[in-house]
C-alpha positions as YAML, in Angstrom:
chain: A
units: angstrom
residues:
- id: 1
  name: MET
  ca: [116.21, 111.74, 123.45]
- id: 2
  name: LYS
  ca: [117.82, 114.01, 126.00]
- id: 3
  name: VAL
  ca: [115.85, 116.66, 127.83]
- id: 4
  name: LEU
  ca: [117.57, 119.98, 128.32]
- id: 5
  name: THR
  ca: [116.60, 122.63, 130.79]
- id: 6
  name: SER
  ca: [116.47, 126.14, 129.39]
- id: 7
  name: LYS
  ca: [118.25, 128.86, 131.33]
- id: 8
  name: VAL
  ca: [115.40, 131.36, 130.85]
- id: 9
  name: ALA
  ca: [111.84, 130.19, 130.26]
- id: 10
  name: LYS
  ca: [110.20, 131.88, 127.29]
- id: 11
  name: ARG
  ca: [106.52, 132.35, 126.59]
- id: 12
  name: VAL
  ca: [106.03, 130.66, 123.22]
- id: 13
  name: LEU
  ca: [103.06, 130.59, 120.85]
- id: 14
  name: VAL
  ca: [103.12, 127.82, 118.24]
- id: 15
  name: ILE
  ca: [100.84, 128.22, 115.20]
- id: 16
  name: ASP
  ca: [100.64, 125.26, 112.82]
- id: 17
  name: ASP
  ca: [97.86, 123.30, 111.16]
- id: 18
  name: ASP
  ca: [99.69, 119.95, 111.44]
- id: 19
  name: PRO
  ca: [98.40, 118.39, 114.69]
- id: 20
  name: VAL
  ca: [101.36, 116.00, 115.01]
- id: 21
  name: LEU
  ca: [103.93, 118.77, 114.59]
- id: 22
  name: LEU
  ca: [101.94, 121.03, 116.90]
- id: 23
  name: ASP
  ca: [101.85, 118.40, 119.66]
- id: 24
  name: CYS
  ca: [105.50, 117.47, 119.19]
- id: 25
  name: VAL
  ca: [106.87, 121.03, 119.28]
- id: 26
  name: THR
  ca: [104.55, 122.08, 122.11]
- id: 27
  name: GLY
  ca: [105.39, 119.05, 124.23]
- id: 28
  name: TRP
  ca: [109.12, 119.32, 123.60]
- id: 29
  name: LEU
  ca: [109.34, 123.03, 124.43]
- id: 30
  name: SER
  ca: [107.26, 122.45, 127.57]
- id: 31
  name: LEU
  ca: [109.73, 119.76, 128.65]
- id: 32
  name: GLN
  ca: [112.50, 122.30, 128.14]
- id: 33
  name: GLY
  ca: [110.84, 124.59, 130.68]
- id: 34
  name: HIS
  ca: [109.12, 127.02, 128.33]
- id: 35
  name: ILE
  ca: [105.53, 128.20, 128.74]
- id: 36
  name: VAL
  ca: [103.85, 127.13, 125.52]
- id: 37
  name: GLN
  ca: [100.46, 127.73, 123.94]
- id: 38
  name: ALA
  ca: [99.44, 126.11, 120.65]
- id: 39
  name: VAL
  ca: [96.79, 126.96, 118.06]
- id: 40
  name: ASP
  ca: [96.02, 125.31, 114.74]
- id: 41
  name: ASN
  ca: [95.16, 128.38, 112.61]
- id: 42
  name: ARG
  ca: [96.45, 131.92, 112.15]
- id: 43
  name: ASP
  ca: [93.12, 133.64, 112.87]
- id: 44
  name: GLU
  ca: [93.02, 132.10, 116.33]
- id: 45
  name: GLY
  ca: [96.76, 132.68, 116.64]
- id: 46
  name: LEU
  ca: [96.26, 136.37, 116.00]
- id: 47
  name: LYS
  ca: [93.60, 136.59, 118.72]
- id: 48
  name: VAL
  ca: [95.86, 134.77, 121.19]
- id: 49
  name: ALA
  ca: [98.91, 136.87, 120.27]
- id: 50
  name: ILE
  ca: [96.92, 140.06, 120.84]
- id: 51
  name: SER
  ca: [95.45, 138.92, 124.15]
- id: 52
  name: ALA
  ca: [98.58, 137.56, 125.86]
- id: 53
  name: TYR
  ca: [102.32, 138.26, 126.08]
- id: 54
  name: PHE
  ca: [104.76, 136.06, 124.15]
- id: 55
  name: ASP
  ca: [108.52, 136.23, 123.70]
- id: 56
  name: VAL
  ca: [108.48, 134.20, 120.51]
- id: 57
  name: VAL
  ca: [105.99, 132.88, 117.97]
- id: 58
  name: LEU
  ca: [106.70, 129.81, 115.87]
- id: 59
  name: LEU
  ca: [104.59, 130.43, 112.77]
- id: 60
  name: ASP
  ca: [103.91, 127.94, 109.98]
- id: 61
  name: TYR
  ca: [104.33, 129.58, 106.58]
- id: 62
  name: ARG
  ca: [101.81, 127.56, 104.55]
- id: 63
  name: MET
  ca: [98.39, 127.23, 106.15]
- id: 64
  name: PRO
  ca: [94.81, 127.75, 105.01]
- id: 65
  name: GLY
  ca: [93.25, 131.12, 105.76]
- id: 66
  name: MET
  ca: [95.18, 134.24, 106.66]
- id: 67
  name: SER
  ca: [98.63, 134.43, 105.06]
- id: 68
  name: ALA
  ca: [101.82, 134.67, 107.09]
- id: 69
  name: MET
  ca: [102.33, 138.15, 105.61]
- id: 70
  name: ASP
  ca: [98.86, 139.28, 106.76]
- id: 71
  name: PHE
  ca: [99.52, 137.85, 110.23]
- id: 72
  name: ILE
  ca: [102.76, 139.83, 110.55]
- id: 73
  name: GLU
  ca: [101.13, 143.01, 109.22]
- id: 74
  name: GLN
  ca: [98.27, 142.72, 111.74]
- id: 75
  name: ILE
  ca: [100.72, 142.22, 114.60]
- id: 76
  name: ARG
  ca: [102.72, 145.27, 113.54]
- id: 77
  name: LYS
  ca: [99.58, 147.41, 113.25]
- id: 78
  name: LYS
  ca: [98.79, 146.56, 116.88]
- id: 79
  name: ASP
  ca: [102.41, 147.32, 117.87]
- id: 80
  name: ILE
  ca: [102.81, 143.92, 119.50]
- id: 81
  name: ARG
  ca: [106.43, 142.89, 119.91]
- id: 82
  name: PHE
  ca: [107.82, 139.37, 119.83]
- id: 83
  name: HIS
  ca: [110.28, 137.41, 117.77]
- id: 84
  name: VAL
  ca: [108.97, 135.29, 114.94]
- id: 85
  name: ILE
  ca: [110.44, 131.98, 113.83]
- id: 86
  name: LEU
  ca: [108.92, 131.03, 110.50]
- id: 87
  name: MET
  ca: [108.56, 127.25, 110.04]
- id: 88
  name: THR
  ca: [108.52, 126.19, 106.39]
- id: 89
  name: ALA
  ca: [109.31, 123.60, 103.76]
- id: 90
  name: ASP
  ca: [108.93, 126.26, 101.05]
- id: 91
  name: HIS
  ca: [112.19, 127.51, 99.50]
- id: 92
  name: GLY
  ca: [110.59, 130.86, 98.61]
- id: 93
  name: ALA
  ca: [109.78, 131.61, 102.23]
- id: 94
  name: PHE
  ca: [113.39, 132.52, 103.00]
- id: 95
  name: GLU
  ca: [113.20, 135.59, 100.77]
- id: 96
  name: LEU
  ca: [109.75, 136.52, 102.09]
- id: 97
  name: ALA
  ca: [111.00, 136.21, 105.67]
- id: 98
  name: SER
  ca: [113.80, 138.63, 104.89]
- id: 99
  name: VAL
  ca: [111.38, 141.12, 103.28]
- id: 100
  name: LEU
  ca: [109.03, 140.88, 106.27]
- id: 101
  name: GLY
  ca: [111.84, 141.30, 108.77]
- id: 102
  name: ILE
  ca: [111.32, 137.86, 110.27]
- id: 103
  name: GLY
  ca: [114.52, 137.03, 112.03]
- id: 104
  name: GLN
  ca: [114.61, 133.26, 111.95]
- id: 105
  name: VAL
  ca: [113.53, 130.55, 109.54]
- id: 106
  name: LEU
  ca: [113.21, 126.95, 110.64]
- id: 107
  name: PRO
  ca: [113.26, 124.64, 107.61]
- id: 108
  name: LYS
  ca: [110.94, 121.63, 107.69]
- id: 109
  name: PRO
  ca: [111.60, 118.87, 108.39]
- id: 110
  name: PHE
  ca: [113.69, 119.89, 111.38]
- id: 111
  name: ASP
  ca: [115.50, 118.35, 114.31]
- id: 112
  name: ILE
  ca: [113.46, 119.06, 117.44]
- id: 113
  name: GLU
  ca: [116.59, 120.10, 119.33]
- id: 114
  name: LEU
  ca: [117.11, 122.88, 116.75]
- id: 115
  name: VAL
  ca: [113.77, 124.34, 117.88]
- id: 116
  name: THR
  ca: [115.06, 124.50, 121.45]
- id: 117
  name: TRP
  ca: [118.33, 126.05, 120.30]
- id: 118
  name: MET
  ca: [116.52, 128.76, 118.32]
- id: 119
  name: VAL
  ca: [113.96, 129.56, 121.04]
- id: 120
  name: ASP
  ca: [116.62, 129.64, 123.78]
- id: 121
  name: ARG
  ca: [118.61, 132.23, 121.84]
- id: 122
  name: VAL
  ca: [115.74, 134.66, 121.42]
- id: 123
  name: GLU
  ca: [116.25, 137.72, 123.56]
- id: 124
  name: LYS
  ca: [113.37, 139.47, 125.24]
- id: 125
  name: PRO
  ca: [111.67, 141.79, 122.74]
- id: 126
  name: ASP
  ca: [113.51, 145.09, 122.44]
- id: 127
  name: GLY
  ca: [111.06, 146.98, 120.31]
- id: 128
  name: SER
  ca: [111.64, 145.00, 117.15]
- id: 129
  name: CYS
  ca: [110.03, 141.95, 115.60]
- id: 130
  name: THR
  ca: [113.35, 140.57, 114.40]
- id: 131
  name: ALA
  ca: [116.30, 138.59, 115.63]
- id: 132
  name: GLN
  ca: [119.56, 137.61, 114.03]
- id: 133
  name: ILE
  ca: [118.82, 135.72, 110.83]
- id: 134
  name: ILE
  ca: [119.61, 132.06, 111.44]
- id: 135
  name: VAL
  ca: [118.91, 129.94, 108.40]
- id: 136
  name: GLN
  ca: [119.90, 126.33, 108.07]
- id: 137
  name: LYS
  ca: [118.91, 125.19, 104.58]
- id: 138
  name: ARG
  ca: [118.54, 121.47, 104.11]
- id: 139
  name: TRP
  ca: [117.69, 121.44, 100.41]
...
């Protein structure tokens, strides 16, 4: 596995209930030079996202508790701006992501280097919660 150094470090919040995926993505992005925080549920993720600045949030689509849609709506109500990358193995999430204005969808399972590629290409928030739609379907 090669380790790449990102040109611009991003502040990244990873929200996923799978501890192995959470550790893997968090560790990998940290090795790439990003500043990463991880939480295992959306309620805690919402609190963290409100209390600190992030350039990008990697958000698991299917988790117990608050829905991804509710998470996005709460963020928008607070006028917090960051890019969202929705991580999912659910085919229906691609359409939902488009409706919600989520710019990127990362299909599970994914190549860890694709995570780096997607995060590195996120621009600093410009007043929107979207980025160019980059979808790589593997089904």
